[in-house]
N, C-alpha and C positions, 0 to 999 in steps of 0.2 A: 504494498500499499504505501502511494507517494506522500510526500510531509505535506505536501497541500490540501490532499484529499483528508489526509489524519487531522489536521487544523478545520479545516471544515465540518468534520465530523463532531469533535470537541468545542467549537462554534456553536452549533446548534442542539448538542446537547446541554451547554448549558442557558442557550434560552428557554431552553425546554423546560428545565427546571424553574429559572425565574418565572417564566410566564403561568406555570402551575402554582406557583408561590403566591405570585401575586392576586392569581383570581381567587386563592382560598380569601385572602386576605381583605378582599372588597365586603361591604355591607351590603346585607341582604334589600332588596329594592322595596319601598315602602307598601302597604296592604293596599291603600285608598292615596290616590292622586287625583288633580285636577290640573287639565290642561287648557290654555287659551293661546290664543294667538293676538300680536300686539302691530298693528303696521302705523308707520310715522311717514311722512311727506317732508322733505324740507327745503326749499327755493333755494337754488344753486345762484350763488351772486358770481356775476360774470365777470372775470377777470379784464384786466387793461388789456392786456395780450390777446388777442383771441385767434392769432395765424398761427400758435404753436400748440404742441401737444400738453406740455408741460403744467403751464398755467391751468388750461383749463382740467386737467387731471388735479390737480391740488385743490381747484375750488370745488371737483367733484366730491374728493374724499375729505374737505372740510365738512361739506354738506352730508355727508354720510358718518361721519363723528358726532352730526348733532341727531340726526335722526335715530341712530342706534338705541341712546340711552330712552329716546321717547318713545320709541318703539318696545322697549322692557317697560316701561311706567303703564303702557296701553295695555299692555300682557297683563301684567300684576293687577293693575284695576278690573280688569273684567274679569281674572281668576278671583278676585275678592268676592267680586258680587256673585260667581257663581257659587262657591264657596259659600257666601251668606245664604243664598236660595236653599241648598241642598242641606243645611243642616251642620256643613261642616267648620273645622278651623283652619286655616290655609299655614301651613310650615314651610320650611324651607325649599329652595329650589332644588330641584332631581336633576332637570335636564333641561338646555338651550339650544335649541336649533334654529340655522339662520334659513326661513325658508324663503329661498329665492324666487322672485317673482316675473312673471310670463315676460318674456321679451314682444310680447305681442300683446300684452291687454295696454290697458290704460295706466297701468304702475309700473310704472317703471319706464329706463332708456336704454333699449339696446342700441339703438345710433347707425347712422348710415355706414359705417364703415365697420363693423362689429361691435362685438362686447368689451367696454374699454379703450375703445378706439375711437377720438376725436376727429380727427384730421386725414384728411383723402385725397385721391384725386376724384375728380367728378367729370364724367364726361356726357355732352349733350351735344344732341344733332342740330346744324345749322341747316335752316333752309330757307328755298329763295319761290318765288313764286312767277310761275313761266307766263311769259307776256302773253302766248298766242292762248293758251287754253285756261289759264288762271288760275289752276291747280297749283299745289304746294309741289317740292319737290326737296328729297333728301340731297344734300350736296356736299356734306363732310363733316366732321367731327371735330369738337371744341373740349379741349381737356382743360382743367384748373384745379389749383388746390383749394381745398375747403376744408376748414374747422367749423364744428356746430357746436356748442355749449347746449348741455340739456337745460329744462328749464327748471326742473325738480327731479330730487333724486328721494327714492322711497324705499324704505326696511320694512323686513317684515321677520319677525321671530315668533318660534313656536314657544312658550317657555311651560313645562311640568313641574307643577310645584307638590310637594308633600301635604297631607291632609290628615286632619283627626277629627 
């Protein structure tokens, strides 16, 4: 058996032992839970330089930094209401998941150039009107660099709380 194969076997055995001990150390899942989704939208403050990717990305990230705590607060508020209506007391957070919003729906910004891309090349057709027939005819294509700043950023979280 080669040295590299022996090292791989020893490393994989060590990982298995560590994973098994970690799995035993985890606390059991709570018996009762309350899950709620929080959604928050924040307006993106357009940067002064709208012709480059970096300033637009920084503005979008700043808006995301504001929307995540608001989404968490909305989820907590909704979970508190659900727990109260069901006669439970809300406990600690068990799990949080960042529920991605649909890139095609009204919430969120997918962008012309793909996810998290705000600048790119746009092609548009050039038309001329034929003088004899009066019909428009495509005569070429124009390309230009364009940047688009999203108007809002939407964050959506699903938060699960322990309940008693």
